[in-house]
C-alpha positions as CSV (number, residue, x, y, z in Angstrom):
1,X,9.8,8.6,-5.0
2,X,7.6,7.9,-7.9
3,X,3.9,8.0,-7.7
4,X,3.8,4.6,-9.1
5,X,6.2,3.3,-6.4
6,X,4.0,4.9,-3.5
7,X,0.8,3.3,-5.2
8,X,2.5,-0.2,-5.0
9,X,3.8,0.5,-1.4
10,X,-0.1,1.3,-0.3
11,X,-1.4,-1.6,-2.3
12,X,0.7,-4.0,-0.6
13,X,0.1,-2.0,3.0
14,X,-3.6,-2.3,2.3
15,X,-3.3,-6.3,1.6
16,X,-1.5,-6.6,5.0
17,X,-4.3,-4.8,6.5
18,X,-6.7,-7.2,5.1
19,X,-4.8,-10.1,6.0
20,X,-4.4,-9.2,9.9
21,X,-8.3,-9.1,9.7
22,X,-8.3,-12.8,9.0
23,X,-9.4,-12.1,5.1
24,X,-8.4,-14.0,2.0
25,X,-6.6,-11.6,-0.4
26,X,-6.2,-12.2,-4.2
27,X,-4.2,-10.0,-6.0
28,X,-5.2,-9.0,-10.0
29,X,-2.3,-9.9,-12.3
30,X,-3.4,-7.2,-14.6
31,X,-1.5,-4.1,-14.3
32,X,-4.1,-1.9,-15.8
33,X,-7.0,-4.2,-14.8
34,X,-10.4,-2.8,-13.3
35,X,-9.5,-4.0,-9.7
36,X,-6.4,-4.5,-7.6
37,X,-7.6,-6.6,-4.8
38,X,-10.3,-9.3,-4.1
39,X,-11.2,-9.7,-0.6
40,X,-12.9,-12.5,1.0
41,X,-14.0,-11.9,4.4
42,X,-14.2,-14.6,7.0
43,X,-18.1,-14.2,6.9
44,X,-17.8,-15.1,3.2
45,X,-18.7,-11.6,2.0
46,X,-16.4,-10.8,-1.2
47,X,-15.3,-7.2,-2.2
48,X,-13.6,-6.0,-5.1
49,X,-11.2,-3.2,-4.5
50,X,-9.5,-0.7,-6.3
51,X,-6.7,0.6,-4.2
52,X,-5.7,4.2,-4.3
53,X,-3.3,6.2,-2.3
54,X,-4.6,9.4,-0.4
55,X,-3.9,12.4,-2.2
56,X,-4.7,16.0,-0.9
57,X,-5.1,19.2,-3.2
58,X,-2.4,21.5,-2.9
59,X,-4.6,24.6,-3.3
60,X,-7.1,23.8,-0.7
61,X,-6.1,20.6,1.3
62,X,-9.2,18.8,0.6
63,X,-9.0,14.8,-0.2
64,X,-8.9,13.9,-3.9
65,X,-11.7,11.4,-4.9
66,X,-11.4,9.5,-8.0
67,X,-14.5,8.4,-10.3
68,X,-15.3,4.6,-10.9
69,X,-15.2,3.7,-14.8
70,X,-18.2,2.3,-16.2
71,X,-16.7,-1.6,-15.9
72,X,-15.8,-0.9,-12.2
73,X,-19.7,0.2,-11.5
74,X,-20.8,-3.0,-13.4
75,X,-18.5,-5.1,-11.5
76,X,-19.1,-3.6,-8.2
77,X,-15.6,-2.4,-7.5
78,X,-15.2,-0.4,-4.4
79,X,-12.4,2.4,-3.7
80,X,-10.2,1.8,-0.8
81,X,-8.0,4.7,-0.1
82,X,-4.8,3.8,2.0
83,X,-1.8,6.4,3.1
84,X,1.3,5.9,5.2
85,X,0.0,6.9,8.8
86,X,-3.6,5.4,9.0
87,X,-5.9,2.4,8.6
88,X,-7.5,2.6,5.0
89,X,-10.8,3.7,4.3
90,X,-13.5,2.9,1.7
91,X,-15.2,5.5,-0.8
92,X,-18.0,5.9,-0.7
93,X,-18.1,4.8,3.3
94,X,-19.2,1.1,3.6
95,X,-19.3,-1.2,6.5
96,X,-16.4,-3.9,6.8
97,X,-17.1,-7.7,6.1
98,X,-20.7,-7.5,5.6
């Protein structure tokens, strides 16, 4: 399976995860925009997320973490890592639905 296909699948898995928690989820329509989804929690808290597929280095088995771009930092975007088997996680870690 292509990496881009895995990324799309995991983006929709993340969307479903947030919908199940009662969030409003808005999807970005730009293919190469600074974020993938906007989450509005039932509390009214808003998060801008860039969904990443969890990747592991072959040489040492450690997770690969990406760096935010300047525009992502300015906007307050957070990475949300998702894989096939587990609930996603924030990086850096944050609380849910502040």
